[in-house]
N, C-alpha and C positions, 0 to 999 in steps of 0.2 A: 294202640299202635301209633296215635299221634305224636305220643311222647317219644316213641322209638326215633321219630322221624326228624327229629332233632337235636338226636344224641351225636356227640361228637364222633367226625369222622371224615379221612380223607374228602374233601370235594370233588376232586378229579381222580377217582381210582375205580377200578373195575366193582371193588365190593359197594361203593355208592349207588352203581349201576343198576348191581345184581340187588340191593336193598329196595330202589326205587321200584322196578319192575316187580317187585314180589309185593310191595305194597299195593301197585295199579291192580293187580290180577286180582286181590282182596276184594276189590270196589262193587257193590255189586247193586248199590244204589246210588245216584250222587244227589244232594241234597245241601241245603245253607251252609250245613255242619260241615260236610266234608268236599265241599266244591273248592275251597282254596287249596286243600292238599291236593288234589287232581289238576289243579292248575299248572300249582310249581312243580308238582313231580312230571308234566310234559313238559315245560320250560327248562327243567334241569338234564332231562333226557336231554332234550336237541344239544343242550351246549357238551355233555358227555360225549355221544354220539361224534360230535364235531371235532372233540380235543382227541379222540381216541384214532379218528381217521387219519390225523396230522402225527400222531405218538404213540398209539398200541394197537395193532390189526385186532388184539383177542377184545376190543370194546364191542366193535361192528359183528366178530364171528360169534358173541354172547346174545346182541340184538338180533340176529336172524336164528339162533338157535332157539331162543324164549318166543319167538315169532311175536316181536313185541308190535310192528305193523299191525297184526292180527288185533292185539289187545288196545291198540288205537281207534279201530274201527267197533270194537264192543263198548268202550268208554262213550264214542259217539251217539251209538245207540240209546245207551243207558238216558243221555241229560235231555234236559228239559229246559235248558238256561241256555244263553246266548252266549255267555263267557268262555264256555268250555270249549266248544267248536272254535270261537275266536282263538283259543291258545292249540288247538291242533293243529288248524291249520298254517299257524305263525311256527308252530315246532317242526310241521314236515317240511314249510317254505325253508326252514332255516337249515335244515338237514340237506337235502336237496342242493341247494345254492351253495352252499361248504363243502360238501364231499369231495374229493378229489381222486378217489381209487373208483378206476371203471368198474371194478366187482361190485363194490356198494352202489353205484347208479344202477347197474344191474340187477339187481335184488330188490331195489326202491320200487324199478319199474315194473319188474316182474310179479307174479302170483296176482293179480287186477286190485289190489289194496290203493295203487294212485287211481286208476279209473273208478275204483267206487267212489272216494272220495269227490273226485271229479262230477260224477252223476248224482251224486248225495242230494236230495231237496233240502237244502239250507234254505232259511227264510230271510229273501235276499231284500226283503222289505228294510231290514237292518241296514242301513249304507257302511257300517264300520265292518258289519262280518263282508258285506259286497267287495270290501275295498282288501281286506284279507284274502278272500275267494281269488278276486282275479291278478293278486299278488304269488298267490298260490299257483295260478294256470301259467303266468309268466317264469316263475322260478323253474318249472319242468321243461317250460318251451325252452328254455337257456341251455339245457342238456341234450336235447335233440341233436341225432346226426341219423347218418344212414342204419347203424345200429341199435341204437335205443328205441328208436321211433317204430321199430319193429314189436316192441314190446308193448305200445299203447296202442295196436290198432289190431283190428281183428279181421282177419282174412277167407274168401273163398277161392281157393283156387290160389292164381296168381293176383285175385281183383282185392283191394282193400274194400271192406263191405262196412265197417266201423269206425270213427275214430274220435271219441267224446271231447279228446283235449280241444281240438279244433273245432268241432260243433257246437260245442259250449260256450268259448271265447266268445266267437261271431254271433253271441245271442247277443251280447251287450256291446256288439258295434257302433251302435247308436244309440248309446245310454247320452241320456243329459248329462252327466258329469263327464266333461272335458279327460279330467284324469284315467275313467276309465276306459273313455274312447282310445285314449293315446295307449293303454294298457294291452288292449287289446291286437293295436296295431304291430305293436311288437310282438306280439305271440304269434299271430299269423305270418308274419315277414321271417322270423323264426322257425314256422313249418315251411314256408314257402321254398326259403334257403337250404334244409335239409338236399334236394335234389332226388328224393326217390322216385320213382317211375311210377310205381302202384299207386304211392299217396300224392302227387299230381292228377293223376287221372280222375282219381277221387274227388279231389276240390275241383276240378272241371265237368263232373258230371251232375247230370240234374239230382236234387234237388238245389247242391250245394253252389253251384255256379251260379247260381240268384244272385251271392253276395256280392257280387262283381257290378251286376246293374243294378241291385240297389244301393252301394254305394257311390255311383253317379245320381244316382236319383236323390241320396242323400246331401250331395254336392249342389245338387240342383237346387234342393230348397234353401240351402246354403247362402246360394247365389242371391235368390229372390230376397231372403231375409237381409242381404247383404246391401241390394237394390234399393231395400225400405229404407235401412240406414240411413243410406247417402240421401235419400229425398228428403226424411224427417229434420236430419241434420242442416239440408240446403235451407228449409222452411223456418227453424227453428234453431238456430247455431247456438252454441252454449259453451262453457268453459273446458267441457270435458269431451268435445263433437271430434275434433283431431284425434285424440288419444283412443277414443272408441271406433274410429278408423282404423287406424293403425293394428289395434286390436284383432279387427275383423280380416284385415287383408294377410294379416300371419296365419291367423285359422285357415283362410283360404289359401293360401302357398303352402300351408303344411300338409291339408289333405289334397296338393295338388303332388306334393314331392312322396307322398306316402302311394299315390298312384305310380309314380316312377318306378320308386321301391318294388315294387309289385311286379312291374315289367321287368325289371332289371333282375330276378329271378330266376328267368329263363323258361317260363314254365308253357309248355306248347300252347296255344288257343288264349291265354289270359290276356296277350298284349291285344288280340282281334274282340275280345269281348268286353275290355274297357275301351278301346276305338270304338266301337258299334253302340257302345251307349255313352258314350261322350257327343260323339255325333246325334243320334237318335235322341237323346234324353235331353240335353242341353243346348248344343249348337245350333243344328237345323230349326226346333222349335224356339227358341228362346234369344239366342246372342243375334242369331244374321238377321232376324227380322227385324231388330231392333234398329238397327243401321238403318240411314237413309235421310234423304233432304229434307228440314223441316223449316218451318215458318220464320222462326225466332231463336235466340240463342238460347233463350231459357230451356227450349224442348230440345235444339241440337244437344245440350250437355246431357239430356236422359240418354243419350250413346256412349256416356261413357265408361258405365260401369260395363258394357259387351267389349268395348275395346281393351281397357283392361284387362277382363280375363279372356280373352283370345290371347292376348300377349302373354299372359300367365301359362294359359295350359302350352303354346310355344315351346316357349322357354324351359318350362321344367318334365312335361311328359313328353320322353323321348321316345316317340312311335313313329316311325317312317310312313305308314299308312295313315295315323293320325295326321302329320302335320301336311302329309298332299291332299287329304282330302278337304282338310280346311281350306286350304289355298287353291285348288280347285273348284271350291264353293266361291270363290270370290269373285268368279268369272261371271254368275248368274245375279240378276235383280232381286232386290230383298223380296219383291212380290213372290217369287217362285218359293220363298221359304215360308212367307205369312199365308199365302193359299194353302201351301202341303200341309202347312201345323194345324190347319183348321181339320183337314180330312187323314189325310195319312200317319200324321206323328200322332200316336198315342201312347210312346211310352213303351210300345211293344218293338221288339223283332224278331219275327216270326223266322224269317228265312235262316235264324243262327239259331234258333233254339230259344231265344232270351227272351222270358215268358214273364219274368218279372216287372209286376206294375208299377210305374211310378208310385209310391205311396206317400198318400197324404197331399198328394198336387193334383187339384182338379183345374180345369178349365179357366177358374177367378183368378189362379195363381198366374196362368199365360196373362192373361187379360191387363193385371197389376201392373207388368212389365212393359205392356205395350201399348196400352192404351194413351199414352202420352204422344206416341209417335205417328202421327199421322201428316201423310204426305203431301206434299203440293209438288207442283211442276217447276223447276228451275233452268234455266239455260245453264249449261256448263260449256265453257268457253277453253279451246285447246290453249292460245294464244290468244292475242289482239290481233298476229298477224295471218293468223290461220296456217295448215300445216301442209305441204305440196311435196308430197315426196312419189318419184317415180310415176306424177301422171292422178296421185291419189290423192283427192281432198277430203279431210275427216271434217265435217260440217258440225256447228257447234248449237248443234236446236236438241241436244242431248236432254231430256228430261228426268223427274226421278223415276216416272212407271219403266224407262228402258235403260236407265242406267247400271251398269252392272255394280255390284259391289266394290270392285276395285277402283272403278270413276268415283262411287261414293267417297273413299277414301282420300281419293285427290280433290274432290268438291270441296271437301273438309279442308284440306291442307290450303286452298288459293283461298275459301270464303268462310273458311270457321272461325268461331273465335278461338281466343288462346286457349282453353283445355281441348277442344277439339283437336285444334292443331298439332298440340302434343300428343294427343292420342294417338291420332292417324299415323304420324311420323315414328311412332311408338313402335306402332302393327307393324308399317313397313320396315323399321330396320331388324324389330326382332325376327320378320321374314328372313329377310337378307342374311341375320344369321346364324339361321338354324340348320343345323348342319344335317339334318335328315329330308331336308327338302332336296328334290332332283333338280339339276342346273336346267333342264330343259323348263321347271315348273316357273325357276325364277326369271326365265327368259321371256317365258309367256306373262308375267306380271310386269315386265319391264324394268326388274330391279338386279339382273343380273349384270355385276360388276364387269366392265368393258377387259379388264386384265384376264378373269376368267375365261372370257369368250376367246380370248388370243390365245390363251394358252390350250386351251379346248382344241380349236381350231389347228395350233402346232400340233400337237402332239397327234390328232388325226392325221396330219400332212406326214406326219414321222413314220406312222406305222402304216402307210402306206393307204388311208381309205381315200380314195380318188385322188387326182394328182394335187400336188401341195398347193400350186397355183388357184386351183377350182376350192381349195377349201381357206386359205387364208384369203382370196378374194371373192368369195360365194357369188353365185348370181342371185338377183333379187329372191326368185323362186325358194334356192336352198337357204337362205339366211332368212328371209321372213316365214318359214314353214313353222307352224308349231309340232313338239314331239309328240311323237305315238304317246309320250306317257301322262301327257295332259289328257288327251283322250279316253285312256285307261278308265283313270280315275274320276272323268264326266259320266262313261260307262256305269263304274260301280256306283256313285251319286244316284243314276236314274235306276239302275236293274235293281241295285241292295237297298236304297235306301228310300225308293218311291218318290224322287222329285221329276215331276213330269214335265216341267218347261226345259226349253233349250238354253243354254247359256248363250247370252245374249254378247258376249266380247270375245267369240274364240271365231277363228276364222281369219280375225284383222291381223296383222303383220305384227311380230313382237318388237319388229322396229317403230314401227307405230306407237307401242304401247312404252317402248323407252322414251319417246319424244315426251307422251303424255305426262311420264313421271320428272323428267328433266325440265321440262315447261311449268309443270308445277311448283316445284323446287324454286325454279328461277323466280317465278312470280312471289313466291311466298317471301324471298330474300327480298323483295323490294317493295310489300306492305309493311308499312309506316304505322299499322295497329296492333302489331304483335310485338313481345317483349323479345329485348336481344336474346335474354336465355336461349327461347327457343327458337330464335331465327339459327342461334348456332346450332342446335339440334337438326336443323335442317339443312345448315349448311352440310354437317358432317356428312349428312347422305345422299348428299349431290357432289361430295368429295368421292364417295366410293364409285360413284358413277364416270369422274373425270379423272383423268384429262385426255382418256382412251378413245371416246367416241368425237368422231368427226360430225358427220352427219347430222344427228340426233341434236346434238348444242350447234346451235347458228349462229348466224352476225345479230341475227335481232337479242338473241339471248344475250350476247355480249353488250349490246345497245341497253338494252334493259339496267345490266348491273351495272356500267358507266355512269349511266342517268343516274340511277338511284346511288352509287357512288359521290356523285359531284354534288348531288344533293346534300348528305351528308357531311361532306368535304367544306361546303359552305356553312352548315350550322354549326362546325366544328370550328372555325373560323370566327364565328362568332362566340363562341366561348372563351374567347381570347380576351374579349374584354368582358369577361364576368365574373362572377364572384371568386371562382377557384382557379381563375387561369395560369397560378403559381403552380398547380397541380398537374393541369393539364399534361404536359410531358412525361411525369414517373406516371399518370394513369396510363397514358398511350403505350409506354415501352411494357407495362405490367402485361396488360389486356392481350398487347400483341401476341405472348408468351404464351400465356393462359390459351389464346384462340389457335395458336399453331399447336399446342400441344392436343387441346380436343380435336381439330381437325385431322390429325395425324396418328389420332388412337384407333385401335383395330376393334374395339365395340364403342357404344354409346355409353354416352356420362353418367345416365338417369337409368334407375330402377322403374319397373313399371306404375309403382304404387304412386309415384311424382305426378303421374296422372290424374289421382285423386286428391292429392295433397297439394294443387295448383292454386284451386278456390282460395284454400286456408293461407296459403302463404302471401297471396296477395292483399286479403284482409286484414292480414295480422300487422299487416307494415300502418293502419290506421289514418285518419285522415292528416295531411301534411298542408298547413298553406300553403299558396301557391307562391307566394313571395319570398317565402323562409329561404337561406341560404342552404337547410338540406335538401331541399324541392330542386334546388339550384344545380347542389351536386349530385343527386341521383340523375335528374337530366342530364348531365355531362357527363357521368359515365354508361347512362344509355347509349347518349351519341357515340361513343368512343367505342364501344362494343359494336354496335352495327358498323361504323365506318370501318373498324379492322375486318370485321368481316369480309365487307364487301371489298375491300381492298385485297384480301389474302385471296378470295374466291376468282378475282381477275387473274390472279398470280398464277393458279391452278389450272385455271381456263386455258391459258395459253401455255401451258406445260412446262411451266419454271419450277425453280426449287424457291421456296421459302428462307428469308437469311433469321438466323436467331434473333436480329433485334429489327426494328424498322429505321428507314432512312431519315433520320430526323431532319438533316436540311441537305437536301439533294442538289446538284452541280447550278449555280448560278448564283445571283445576288437575289437572299431573303431580304423580306421586307426587315428582319430583325435587323440583320447585318447593315443594310442600309442607314438606318437610324443609329447604329453605332459611328458608322463610318460618317453620316452627317453630324454626327454630334462633335467631329475632330478627332477621334478616338482611334488607337493603332489596337490590334489582336489582343494585345496585356489588357486591355480594359481597363476602366476610370481609376486614379487614382490621386490621395492627397498633392494638390498644388498641381495638377492638371488644368491645362487652358481646356474649356468644352465650350460649343457654341449652345447657346439659350434659346435658339428658335424655335422648340418645341418644348422651353421649362414654362413650371408654371410659378409666375411669382406669388412670395408672401412673404408673411414678418413672426420673425420667432424672437421669444425675450427669455432669459434665463435670471434675468431679473428686473425687478419692476422699473419701468421708466426707463429699461434699457433694450430698445428695440432694436432687433436688426433685419434689415432688407435683402431676403435671401432668393434663391431660384430653387425649385423638386424638378427633378427631372429622374424617367425613368429610362434606362437604358438595356438593352437586352443585344448580345452576340452568342449566335450560337445558341449552346443551352444554357449559356448564363446570361445571370440577370441582376441588375443592383438600382438600387433606389439613392439618389445623389444629390446632396447638398451644395449650391454652388454660389459663389458672390459675385456678384455684377463686377468686371475689373471699370474703373471711372474712365480710361483714355478711350476704349475700345466695346464700346455699345456692340449688343446681342453677343456680348461673350462673356466669362466667366472663369473664376478658378475655382478647382473644387477644394473644398472643407471638409466634408464628408461622403464616406460611402459604407452601403449595409446591402448586403445579398438579399436578394429576393427569397421569399420562401420557395422551397424545392428547386431550386437552382444548384448549379455547380459551380463552386467557388465560394 
């Protein structure tokens, strides 16, 4: 038999297929002797069926006539080695993937052959076999549609009672190998996007809906591991620390994108299941309690993972209820979730039959996240001048025990370290950019852009909801009332999620909240211990709220900006005498364009992971000697960036339009022009032979040959944005005046 296998025959012919099938049917036992033939026969049949599907329908007709799939099953039952199941799974995978004929696919999926292979008890301790099996499932899922899925399920009446492909796939959803997890997600998404109502009901029925709660539990465990990674790398940084953090953030964001893809399939109840899971298993018991005002920056930075995760969830998982519930929770103090997490948050959601317990996540896991977050009382001032609005004075005696999380974010902005400021700004900017948030929620948080408020009021006036005058110029009660939508989500937080605390931040006018946000951002712009890059991010957020607000941005804020601007302007003047003065103008022009582009951008410049990478970015610069030219250049660059930001913010607040280039020399005599005029030069600048005043010149001697020294004067002259170094020789009959002998332009100047 084995000799006839190798007999000359057209490789891609029906005769070859007939021969291989005939030989396969004669196999009664699989041993080391004939194992090679069986494997080669299985591989060759896959090639022939794929070839026949594209060139000759008689190939597949023979395949069906001889019940070759049944022979595959028989061979599988005979084998005791792993190599034959490997080849069999690969053979069927290749056939399913490459068959184009609908008729062929329908045959493959019928007769229960595929379901038998799916449920066959393979020994998955062999990693290679598991890999082939998952690829086999993925190949099948790639051919699913409303017609083919019915061939793989068992029904009772109109209800699906068995779906082996889905059930067996999600068994490996949390496998330690990331490639297996990725493949399982692809399989489930292929199932979800079929759009079959009976399959959808099966997926969201008990116990299969537990998969969604288990997904969130797995993500929670991943978040705890991520928090530990950040802590370990901060304590013991190494050369691979940044790459490890980037890899971890990639995996976290991949998981969230999977949540988003699942929701986008449009299966009823799945969005609710995922929302409830994220809120009850992750956000309420873990992320929100970690936010608070802490006694030192080291402990403050422990809140950074939570800020990052909140940003990612809001940006990636597009669920309206989820976004609004998270935003609604910011009106509560962190204590509400800390105490509730000790009682009601046990990773169950009984009200919605969410019965899956957080696997492998005990109270110790929660403690590992939260123990560093000890609260202490710290006053939070809205501004140094206080805020009077219609007779209402907001006192500055808020402490950490009654600060809402919204106020905590603002406290981070005004008092936190660089990384906390960036994290808080990222959360606020993400909320502002989240399209799923109700405008009333944004208004309650104090970050509804004024242009949206005016647009909304104008639309209400146009459609006749009240008089136009009342809408465009509303009374205090109308203007300051928080929308009913906020109350709806607070009721949901209390009744559905079991938060017994009352929100500490509700009932206060949204106008006051807007003032608090603007006040915090203005104070941030005036902070001198925050990097220019982060101040730009705060400037972008402030720009979104200006120049439309009149009452919230007041003269005190403008005075603060002016004082800070003058301080930086004075520091910048000092840089004229510094090492890098020749580059000052070009840097100023360049940063002006960059800042204008950043301020006028429709979205923030940075991705959420910049919150985590900021400490590494700072430390990567290494130690720079204070007196070095590099340190001077860096200081000058930072000064210019902050100066430009403050200058542009003042223009924005006055409702003016930014110019493309800064006005380098405004009307009036500048010191540089006066110096050129004082030297007796006209607008054309110095030229050889020109007479100049030597009043500000530096006398020196130069020699081109030994013993032949010349007594000359060095003079630096600037005119507008041009500058020169002049060598002049004193006139013998006209003291304090000389003749220009040589001229060289200063570096970075025009001319």
